[in-house]
VEXLOVO-742104 format. One record per residue (C-alpha): residue number from 0; x, y, z. Coordinates in nm, 2 decimals. Layout:
// residues N
(node NUM,(X,Y,Z));
...
END
This chain:
// residues 471
(node 0,(-1.45,-5.80,-2.55));
(node 1,(-1.53,-5.96,-2.89));
(node 2,(-1.32,-6.06,-3.20));
(node 3,(-1.40,-5.88,-3.53));
(node 4,(-1.25,-5.95,-3.87));
(node 5,(-1.18,-5.62,-4.06));
(node 6,(-1.12,-5.66,-4.43));
(node 7,(-0.93,-5.36,-4.56));
(node 8,(-0.89,-5.27,-4.91));
(node 9,(-0.53,-5.16,-4.93));
(node 10,(-0.30,-4.99,-5.19));
(node 11,(0.08,-4.95,-5.14));
(node 12,(0.24,-4.78,-5.45));
(node 13,(0.59,-4.82,-5.26));
(node 14,(0.54,-5.20,-5.22));
(node 15,(0.84,-5.44,-5.30));
(node 16,(0.90,-5.81,-5.30));
(node 17,(0.57,-6.02,-5.27));
(node 18,(0.33,-5.72,-5.19));
(node 19,(0.12,-5.62,-5.51));
(node 20,(0.13,-5.27,-5.63));
(node 21,(-0.24,-5.29,-5.74));
(node 22,(-0.52,-5.27,-5.49));
(node 23,(-0.58,-5.60,-5.25));
(node 24,(-0.77,-5.69,-4.98));
(node 25,(-0.63,-5.78,-4.65));
(node 26,(-0.80,-5.91,-4.33));
(node 27,(-0.72,-5.81,-3.97));
(node 28,(-0.87,-5.98,-3.65));
(node 29,(-0.89,-5.74,-3.37));
(node 30,(-1.02,-5.80,-3.01));
(node 31,(-1.20,-5.51,-2.88));
(node 32,(-1.54,-5.41,-2.71));
(node 33,(-1.83,-5.38,-2.97));
(node 34,(-1.91,-5.03,-2.86));
(node 35,(-1.58,-4.90,-2.97));
(node 36,(-1.55,-4.77,-3.34));
(node 37,(-1.42,-4.90,-3.65));
(node 38,(-1.13,-4.66,-3.63));
(node 39,(-1.02,-4.81,-3.29));
(node 40,(-1.01,-5.15,-3.47));
(node 41,(-0.81,-5.00,-3.76));
(node 42,(-0.56,-4.85,-3.51));
(node 43,(-0.50,-5.17,-3.31));
(node 44,(-0.45,-5.35,-3.65));
(node 45,(-0.19,-5.08,-3.74));
(node 46,(-0.03,-5.10,-3.39));
(node 47,(-0.04,-5.46,-3.32));
(node 48,(-0.04,-5.64,-3.67));
(node 49,(0.09,-5.43,-3.95));
(node 50,(0.25,-5.08,-3.91));
(node 51,(0.25,-5.02,-4.26));
(node 52,(-0.15,-4.98,-4.28));
(node 53,(-0.21,-4.60,-4.36));
(node 54,(-0.51,-4.45,-4.21));
(node 55,(-0.60,-4.07,-4.16));
(node 56,(-0.74,-3.97,-3.82));
(node 57,(-0.72,-3.70,-3.56));
(node 58,(-1.00,-3.61,-3.30));
(node 59,(-1.15,-3.95,-3.30));
(node 60,(-1.48,-3.77,-3.19));
(node 61,(-1.67,-3.70,-3.52));
(node 62,(-1.54,-3.34,-3.51));
(node 63,(-1.24,-3.31,-3.74));
(node 64,(-1.36,-3.52,-4.02));
(node 65,(-1.03,-3.68,-4.10));
(node 66,(-1.11,-4.04,-4.07));
(node 67,(-1.37,-4.05,-4.37));
(node 68,(-1.40,-4.42,-4.51));
(node 69,(-1.64,-4.64,-4.66));
(node 70,(-1.77,-4.92,-4.43));
(node 71,(-1.96,-5.20,-4.58));
(node 72,(-1.98,-4.99,-4.89));
(node 73,(-2.14,-4.67,-4.72));
(node 74,(-1.94,-4.35,-4.68));
(node 75,(-1.91,-4.25,-4.33));
(node 76,(-1.67,-4.17,-4.05));
(node 77,(-1.46,-4.45,-3.90));
(node 78,(-1.47,-4.31,-3.54));
(node 79,(-1.87,-4.28,-3.54));
(node 80,(-1.92,-4.64,-3.67));
(node 81,(-1.91,-4.89,-3.37));
(node 82,(-1.76,-5.23,-3.44));
(node 83,(-2.07,-5.41,-3.33));
(node 84,(-2.31,-5.22,-3.55));
(node 85,(-2.07,-5.27,-3.85));
(node 86,(-2.05,-5.64,-3.77));
(node 87,(-2.43,-5.67,-3.75));
(node 88,(-2.47,-5.48,-4.07));
(node 89,(-2.22,-5.69,-4.26));
(node 90,(-2.40,-6.01,-4.14));
(node 91,(-2.73,-5.87,-4.26));
(node 92,(-2.60,-5.79,-4.61));
(node 93,(-2.42,-6.13,-4.64));
(node 94,(-2.77,-6.30,-4.54));
(node 95,(-2.96,-6.10,-4.81));
(node 96,(-2.70,-6.19,-5.07));
(node 97,(-2.72,-6.55,-4.98));
(node 98,(-3.09,-6.56,-5.00));
(node 99,(-3.07,-6.39,-5.34));
(node 100,(-2.82,-6.65,-5.47));
(node 101,(-3.06,-6.92,-5.35));
(node 102,(-3.35,-6.76,-5.53));
(node 103,(-3.15,-6.73,-5.85));
(node 104,(-3.02,-7.09,-5.84));
(node 105,(-3.37,-7.22,-5.76));
(node 106,(-3.51,-7.04,-6.07));
(node 107,(-3.25,-7.19,-6.29));
(node 108,(-3.33,-7.54,-6.18));
(node 109,(-3.69,-7.48,-6.22));
(node 110,(-3.63,-7.36,-6.58));
(node 111,(-3.42,-7.68,-6.66));
(node 112,(-3.72,-7.90,-6.52));
(node 113,(-3.97,-7.71,-6.72));
(node 114,(-3.76,-7.78,-7.04));
(node 115,(-3.72,-8.15,-6.95));
(node 116,(-4.11,-8.18,-6.91));
(node 117,(-4.18,-8.00,-7.24));
(node 118,(-3.94,-8.21,-7.44));
(node 119,(-4.04,-8.54,-7.26));
(node 120,(-3.70,-8.63,-7.15));
(node 121,(-3.65,-8.94,-6.97));
(node 122,(-3.35,-8.83,-6.78));
(node 123,(-3.38,-8.65,-6.46));
(node 124,(-3.25,-8.31,-6.40));
(node 125,(-2.96,-8.45,-6.20));
(node 126,(-2.85,-8.62,-6.52));
(node 127,(-2.82,-8.28,-6.69));
(node 128,(-2.51,-8.03,-6.64));
(node 129,(-2.67,-7.78,-6.39));
(node 130,(-2.62,-7.43,-6.47));
(node 131,(-2.58,-7.35,-6.11));
(node 132,(-2.31,-7.60,-6.07));
(node 133,(-2.14,-7.48,-6.38));
(node 134,(-2.13,-7.13,-6.25));
(node 135,(-1.99,-7.24,-5.92));
(node 136,(-1.71,-7.43,-6.10));
(node 137,(-1.62,-7.13,-6.31));
(node 138,(-1.62,-6.90,-6.04));
(node 139,(-1.36,-7.11,-5.85));
(node 140,(-1.14,-7.13,-6.15));
(node 141,(-1.19,-6.76,-6.22));
(node 142,(-1.07,-6.69,-5.86));
(node 143,(-0.77,-6.89,-5.91));
(node 144,(-0.66,-6.79,-6.26));
(node 145,(-0.78,-6.45,-6.34));
(node 146,(-0.54,-6.17,-6.24));
(node 147,(-0.83,-5.97,-6.12));
(node 148,(-0.84,-6.20,-5.83));
(node 149,(-0.58,-6.02,-5.62));
(node 150,(-0.84,-5.92,-5.37));
(node 151,(-0.72,-6.22,-5.18));
(node 152,(-0.36,-6.17,-5.22));
(node 153,(-0.17,-6.22,-4.89));
(node 154,(0.03,-5.92,-4.77));
(node 155,(0.39,-5.94,-4.71));
(node 156,(0.50,-6.05,-4.35));
(node 157,(0.16,-6.21,-4.29));
(node 158,(0.03,-5.96,-4.05));
(node 159,(-0.33,-6.01,-4.13));
(node 160,(-0.52,-6.29,-4.25));
(node 161,(-0.75,-6.34,-4.53));
(node 162,(-1.13,-6.38,-4.51));
(node 163,(-1.18,-6.75,-4.63));
(node 164,(-1.55,-6.76,-4.59));
(node 165,(-1.79,-6.63,-4.83));
(node 166,(-2.17,-6.64,-4.86));
(node 167,(-2.25,-7.00,-4.95));
(node 168,(-2.56,-7.12,-5.11));
(node 169,(-2.71,-7.30,-4.79));
(node 170,(-2.97,-7.08,-4.59));
(node 171,(-2.85,-7.25,-4.28));
(node 172,(-2.49,-7.14,-4.35));
(node 173,(-2.60,-6.78,-4.42));
(node 174,(-2.73,-6.78,-4.05));
(node 175,(-2.38,-6.86,-3.93));
(node 176,(-2.20,-6.60,-4.15));
(node 177,(-1.92,-6.39,-3.96));
(node 178,(-1.97,-6.04,-3.98));
(node 179,(-1.67,-5.94,-4.16));
(node 180,(-1.64,-5.56,-4.17));
(node 181,(-1.52,-5.42,-4.51));
(node 182,(-1.33,-5.10,-4.49));
(node 183,(-1.24,-4.92,-4.82));
(node 184,(-1.10,-4.56,-4.89));
(node 185,(-1.35,-4.30,-5.00));
(node 186,(-1.50,-4.30,-5.35));
(node 187,(-1.45,-4.01,-5.63));
(node 188,(-1.11,-3.93,-5.48));
(node 189,(-0.77,-4.07,-5.59));
(node 190,(-0.62,-4.30,-5.34));
(node 191,(-0.27,-4.21,-5.20));
(node 192,(-0.22,-4.51,-4.99));
(node 193,(-0.44,-4.77,-4.82));
(node 194,(-0.72,-4.56,-4.67));
(node 195,(-0.56,-4.22,-4.72));
(node 196,(-0.71,-4.03,-5.04));
(node 197,(-0.61,-3.70,-5.22));
(node 198,(-0.89,-3.47,-5.10));
(node 199,(-0.71,-3.16,-5.26));
(node 200,(-0.80,-3.24,-5.61));
(node 201,(-1.17,-3.33,-5.59));
(node 202,(-1.29,-3.15,-5.26));
(node 203,(-1.08,-2.86,-5.15));
(node 204,(-1.03,-2.73,-5.52));
(node 205,(-1.41,-2.73,-5.57));
(node 206,(-1.45,-2.60,-5.22));
(node 207,(-1.25,-2.28,-5.32));
(node 208,(-1.45,-2.27,-5.64));
(node 209,(-1.75,-2.14,-5.45));
(node 210,(-1.57,-1.86,-5.29));
(node 211,(-1.61,-1.96,-4.92));
(node 212,(-1.58,-1.65,-4.73));
(node 213,(-1.80,-1.35,-4.66));
(node 214,(-1.81,-1.05,-4.94));
(node 215,(-2.02,-0.77,-4.78));
(node 216,(-2.11,-0.46,-4.95));
(node 217,(-2.06,-0.10,-4.85));
(node 218,(-1.80,0.02,-4.61));
(node 219,(-1.71,-0.19,-4.31));
(node 220,(-1.84,-0.13,-3.98));
(node 221,(-1.64,0.03,-3.69));
(node 222,(-1.65,-0.30,-3.50));
(node 223,(-1.80,-0.63,-3.61));
(node 224,(-2.11,-0.70,-3.84));
(node 225,(-2.41,-0.76,-3.59));
(node 226,(-2.71,-0.95,-3.71));
(node 227,(-3.00,-1.09,-3.50));
(node 228,(-2.96,-1.46,-3.41));
(node 229,(-3.29,-1.57,-3.57));
(node 230,(-3.14,-1.43,-3.90));
(node 231,(-2.86,-1.71,-3.88));
(node 232,(-3.12,-2.00,-3.82));
(node 233,(-3.13,-2.06,-4.21));
(node 234,(-2.76,-2.12,-4.24));
(node 235,(-2.70,-2.33,-3.91));
(node 236,(-2.74,-2.64,-4.09));
(node 237,(-2.48,-2.58,-4.35));
(node 238,(-2.25,-2.42,-4.09));
(node 239,(-2.25,-2.77,-3.92));
(node 240,(-2.04,-2.94,-4.20));
(node 241,(-1.69,-3.05,-4.09));
(node 242,(-1.56,-3.10,-4.44));
(node 243,(-1.51,-3.49,-4.41));
(node 244,(-1.59,-3.55,-4.76));
(node 245,(-1.84,-3.83,-4.71));
(node 246,(-2.10,-3.66,-4.91));
(node 247,(-1.84,-3.64,-5.20));
(node 248,(-1.76,-4.00,-5.15));
(node 249,(-2.13,-4.10,-5.20));
(node 250,(-2.21,-3.86,-5.48));
(node 251,(-2.34,-4.03,-5.77));
(node 252,(-2.33,-3.71,-5.99));
(node 253,(-1.97,-3.69,-5.94));
(node 254,(-1.92,-4.04,-6.02));
(node 255,(-2.08,-3.97,-6.36));
(node 256,(-1.94,-3.62,-6.40));
(node 257,(-1.61,-3.58,-6.20));
(node 258,(-1.62,-3.21,-6.29));
(node 259,(-1.95,-3.16,-6.07));
(node 260,(-1.88,-2.90,-5.79));
(node 261,(-2.02,-3.15,-5.56));
(node 262,(-2.23,-3.15,-5.25));
(node 263,(-2.01,-3.04,-5.00));
(node 264,(-1.90,-2.72,-5.18));
(node 265,(-2.25,-2.63,-5.29));
(node 266,(-2.37,-2.68,-4.92));
(node 267,(-2.09,-2.46,-4.82));
(node 268,(-2.19,-2.20,-5.10));
(node 269,(-2.54,-2.19,-4.94));
(node 270,(-2.39,-2.10,-4.59));
(node 271,(-2.27,-1.77,-4.73));
(node 272,(-2.57,-1.72,-4.98));
(node 273,(-2.82,-1.73,-4.69));
(node 274,(-2.60,-1.51,-4.47));
(node 275,(-2.75,-1.18,-4.43));
(node 276,(-2.42,-1.02,-4.39));
(node 277,(-2.31,-1.11,-4.76));
(node 278,(-2.36,-0.85,-5.00));
(node 279,(-2.29,-1.07,-5.34));
(node 280,(-2.59,-1.32,-5.30));
(node 281,(-2.72,-1.25,-5.66));
(node 282,(-2.38,-1.27,-5.83));
(node 283,(-2.31,-1.60,-5.62));
(node 284,(-2.63,-1.75,-5.75));
(node 285,(-2.59,-1.65,-6.10));
(node 286,(-2.25,-1.80,-6.12));
(node 287,(-2.36,-2.13,-5.96));
(node 288,(-2.66,-2.16,-6.20));
(node 289,(-2.49,-2.09,-6.52));
(node 290,(-2.20,-2.31,-6.43));
(node 291,(-2.27,-2.64,-6.66));
(node 292,(-2.15,-2.84,-6.35));
(node 293,(-2.32,-2.62,-6.09));
(node 294,(-2.66,-2.66,-5.90));
(node 295,(-2.84,-2.81,-6.19));
(node 296,(-2.58,-3.10,-6.23));
(node 297,(-2.73,-3.26,-5.91));
(node 298,(-2.96,-3.57,-5.97));
(node 299,(-3.15,-3.58,-5.64));
(node 300,(-3.01,-3.92,-5.56));
(node 301,(-3.02,-3.85,-5.18));
(node 302,(-2.70,-4.04,-5.14));
(node 303,(-2.54,-3.73,-4.98));
(node 304,(-2.80,-3.69,-4.72));
(node 305,(-2.76,-4.06,-4.61));
(node 306,(-2.39,-4.03,-4.59));
(node 307,(-2.35,-3.71,-4.40));
(node 308,(-2.26,-3.78,-4.05));
(node 309,(-2.35,-3.41,-3.93));
(node 310,(-2.71,-3.40,-4.07));
(node 311,(-2.61,-3.12,-4.30));
(node 312,(-2.82,-3.27,-4.57));
(node 313,(-2.63,-3.12,-4.88));
(node 314,(-2.88,-3.19,-5.13));
(node 315,(-3.15,-2.99,-4.93));
(node 316,(-2.89,-2.70,-4.96));
(node 317,(-2.84,-2.75,-5.34));
(node 318,(-3.23,-2.73,-5.38));
(node 319,(-3.23,-2.41,-5.18));
(node 320,(-2.99,-2.24,-5.41));
(node 321,(-3.20,-2.36,-5.71));
(node 322,(-3.52,-2.20,-5.54));
(node 323,(-3.34,-1.88,-5.46));
(node 324,(-3.17,-1.85,-5.80));
(node 325,(-3.48,-1.93,-6.00));
(node 326,(-3.77,-1.81,-5.79));
(node 327,(-3.64,-1.52,-5.59));
(node 328,(-3.35,-1.39,-5.81));
(node 329,(-3.51,-1.47,-6.14));
(node 330,(-3.18,-1.62,-6.29));
(node 331,(-3.24,-1.77,-6.64));
(node 332,(-2.94,-2.01,-6.65));
(node 333,(-2.77,-2.11,-6.99));
(node 334,(-2.82,-2.47,-6.89));
(node 335,(-3.18,-2.45,-6.93));
(node 336,(-3.21,-2.56,-6.55));
(node 337,(-3.50,-2.33,-6.43));
(node 338,(-3.70,-2.38,-6.76));
(node 339,(-3.70,-2.73,-6.71));
(node 340,(-3.78,-2.73,-6.34));
(node 341,(-4.08,-2.50,-6.44));
(node 342,(-4.20,-2.73,-6.72));
(node 343,(-4.16,-3.02,-6.49));
(node 344,(-4.38,-2.88,-6.21));
(node 345,(-4.64,-2.74,-6.45));
(node 346,(-4.69,-3.07,-6.62));
(node 347,(-4.73,-3.24,-6.30));
(node 348,(-4.96,-2.97,-6.17));
(node 349,(-5.19,-3.02,-6.49));
(node 350,(-5.17,-3.39,-6.52));
(node 351,(-5.05,-3.52,-6.21));
(node 352,(-4.80,-3.75,-6.36));
(node 353,(-4.50,-3.66,-6.59));
(node 354,(-4.54,-3.64,-6.97));
(node 355,(-4.17,-3.69,-7.07));
(node 356,(-4.22,-3.61,-7.44));
(node 357,(-4.38,-3.29,-7.35));
(node 358,(-4.13,-3.21,-7.09));
(node 359,(-3.84,-3.19,-7.35));
(node 360,(-4.05,-2.92,-7.56));
(node 361,(-4.18,-2.73,-7.28));
(node 362,(-3.81,-2.71,-7.14));
(node 363,(-3.66,-2.55,-7.43));
(node 364,(-3.98,-2.39,-7.62));
(node 365,(-4.25,-2.32,-7.34));
(node 366,(-4.58,-2.21,-7.47));
(node 367,(-4.75,-2.21,-7.82));
(node 368,(-4.55,-1.89,-7.95));
(node 369,(-4.22,-2.05,-7.85));
(node 370,(-4.30,-2.38,-8.03));
(node 371,(-4.42,-2.18,-8.37));
(node 372,(-4.13,-1.96,-8.35));
(node 373,(-3.84,-2.13,-8.16));
(node 374,(-3.53,-1.95,-8.08));
(node 375,(-3.18,-2.07,-8.22));
(node 376,(-3.09,-2.19,-7.86));
(node 377,(-3.41,-2.37,-7.83));
(node 378,(-3.36,-2.55,-8.16));
(node 379,(-3.00,-2.63,-8.06));
(node 380,(-3.11,-2.78,-7.73));
(node 381,(-3.39,-2.99,-7.88));
(node 382,(-3.13,-3.13,-8.13));
(node 383,(-2.88,-3.20,-7.86));
(node 384,(-3.14,-3.38,-7.67));
(node 385,(-3.21,-3.63,-7.96));
(node 386,(-2.96,-3.89,-7.83));
(node 387,(-3.11,-3.91,-7.51));
(node 388,(-3.46,-3.97,-7.65));
(node 389,(-3.33,-4.24,-7.88));
(node 390,(-3.16,-4.39,-7.58));
(node 391,(-3.51,-4.40,-7.40));
(node 392,(-3.67,-4.56,-7.71));
(node 393,(-3.41,-4.83,-7.71));
(node 394,(-3.44,-4.91,-7.36));
(node 395,(-3.81,-4.94,-7.36));
(node 396,(-3.86,-4.64,-7.14));
(node 397,(-4.04,-4.43,-7.43));
(node 398,(-4.20,-4.71,-7.67));
(node 399,(-4.57,-4.64,-7.60));
(node 400,(-4.75,-4.38,-7.78));
(node 401,(-4.83,-4.17,-7.47));
(node 402,(-4.45,-4.13,-7.42));
(node 403,(-4.36,-4.06,-7.78));
(node 404,(-4.64,-3.81,-7.88));
(node 405,(-4.66,-3.48,-7.67));
(node 406,(-4.97,-3.42,-7.51));
(node 407,(-5.12,-3.76,-7.53));
(node 408,(-5.01,-3.86,-7.18));
(node 409,(-5.33,-3.92,-6.98));
(node 410,(-5.42,-3.73,-6.66));
(node 411,(-5.49,-3.89,-6.31));
(node 412,(-5.82,-4.04,-6.29));
(node 413,(-6.14,-3.91,-6.09));
(node 414,(-6.08,-3.61,-5.88));
(node 415,(-5.70,-3.69,-5.81));
(node 416,(-5.58,-3.41,-6.01));
(node 417,(-5.77,-3.16,-5.80));
(node 418,(-5.59,-3.30,-5.48));
(node 419,(-5.25,-3.24,-5.67));
(node 420,(-5.36,-2.87,-5.75));
(node 421,(-5.46,-2.80,-5.38));
(node 422,(-5.09,-2.93,-5.28));
(node 423,(-4.95,-2.69,-5.52));
(node 424,(-5.17,-2.40,-5.39));
(node 425,(-5.07,-2.48,-5.04));
(node 426,(-4.69,-2.50,-5.13));
(node 427,(-4.70,-2.17,-5.30));
(node 428,(-4.88,-2.00,-5.02));
(node 429,(-4.67,-2.11,-4.74));
(node 430,(-4.31,-2.14,-4.88));
(node 431,(-4.21,-2.20,-4.52));
(node 432,(-3.90,-2.43,-4.46));
(node 433,(-3.87,-2.64,-4.19));
(node 434,(-3.50,-2.67,-4.06));
(node 435,(-3.51,-3.00,-3.87));
(node 436,(-3.13,-2.95,-3.76));
(node 437,(-3.24,-2.66,-3.56));
(node 438,(-3.58,-2.75,-3.42));
(node 439,(-3.54,-3.12,-3.42));
(node 440,(-3.81,-3.37,-3.43));
(node 441,(-3.93,-3.39,-3.06));
(node 442,(-4.17,-3.14,-2.88));
(node 443,(-4.03,-3.04,-2.56));
(node 444,(-3.80,-2.77,-2.64));
(node 445,(-3.88,-2.41,-2.73));
(node 446,(-3.99,-2.34,-3.07));
(node 447,(-4.07,-2.72,-3.11));
(node 448,(-4.41,-2.86,-3.24));
(node 449,(-4.64,-2.85,-2.96));
(node 450,(-4.45,-2.59,-2.77));
(node 451,(-4.62,-2.26,-2.66));
(node 452,(-4.69,-2.02,-2.95));
(node 453,(-4.58,-2.30,-3.21));
(node 454,(-4.90,-2.50,-3.31));
(node 455,(-4.81,-2.85,-3.42));
(node 456,(-5.05,-2.82,-3.69));
(node 457,(-4.87,-2.53,-3.84));
(node 458,(-4.53,-2.70,-3.82));
(node 459,(-4.67,-3.00,-4.00));
(node 460,(-4.82,-2.81,-4.27));
(node 461,(-4.49,-2.63,-4.32));
(node 462,(-4.32,-2.95,-4.35));
(node 463,(-4.54,-3.08,-4.60));
(node 464,(-4.51,-2.77,-4.81));
(node 465,(-4.14,-2.80,-4.80));
(node 466,(-4.15,-3.16,-4.92));
(node 467,(-4.36,-3.06,-5.20));
(node 468,(-4.15,-2.76,-5.32));
(node 469,(-3.85,-3.01,-5.32));
(node 470,(-4.01,-3.26,-5.53));
END
């Protein structure tokens, strides 16, 4: 048994008296085995310390997907995260932050010393007001005076305790930091109470948006639809989704654009697009590609892949939807997604690196003829992209001539470009996808690399081709 401190971000809209109605932090000390889950710690806190703590759970075995939360800032399932691992991760984060503070304060002191030397000052650096000391004093006053400091507001009844320790500036102190486990409600969803969020408005509503059921064509069979098992391998990864919402919570695209359909719903869409029994594949892809908040609204941040507790890799399913829509079903979407993708890959194939100024032109007006006689849609798209270009110039991203003048961007040196072209050729020839969810990463099972009839070199080449196609 070990003692752990769980710091919970709470919100109680019905609170009365001293309990604030805004979000605040409250800490609970629980005594449990390190191999038990964060959910076990939350339930002990609710049962023994504060019965008003709201948390949603059911199976406690990572099957139902009910207990989705953010542990130490990462979206996950509370029942799948062990207390010992969460505490160790919290300690690692605290040490990293403490080391960063040391580095920043050291740089500030060094700058002050350099100024003194340049001015020939007789006084030492200790006679001057230290910027790091001023920051510390301001931080303390802000924590006491500002209304936004309610993160340390005590709860009514004193059922828990507030974490009094914060990462200090002494490296030796950082070594002894307690592993305070922070637990928050999932992101991108309205909070109902404490750790319970409203999944209906941001998850289930968009889930229904992708028509999550089979729509077979032709008359129904006399019995069931029968397909060979190997035909369902491609959708096995998407079928594994338990709708916990962890990917939705971690999605940066939804944070920037709340209307984005989202990784969970789009992964479910691929489950039916890839099902051989479905008869509306083209219609589904056309709908998702032309939706301004559909498959081309994903920014490839990989956050959903890291957050998914079941290995569904929603971003991979979104890329598969794009590939099917653009390459296999020839869907030219109104969002310019496919043309942008073709322009991107074409420039990389020719130059090895991205010519961003040329990318804009090639996306809306590909080829010489389209540039000489641009369509109204191309002109409109280019005009709408002007604010983006201006922001790039202001931030310094597009200040050099190769980034401002289309076509001036340099190619890779030597024969590096030929290597890039060979990678492209290999990717176009194979187009074989490697579903790691099904065949795994070992080599002992049937169908695994090294197994009889499946040369490891072929599997490796297929994996490399898939990675190139995704990029």
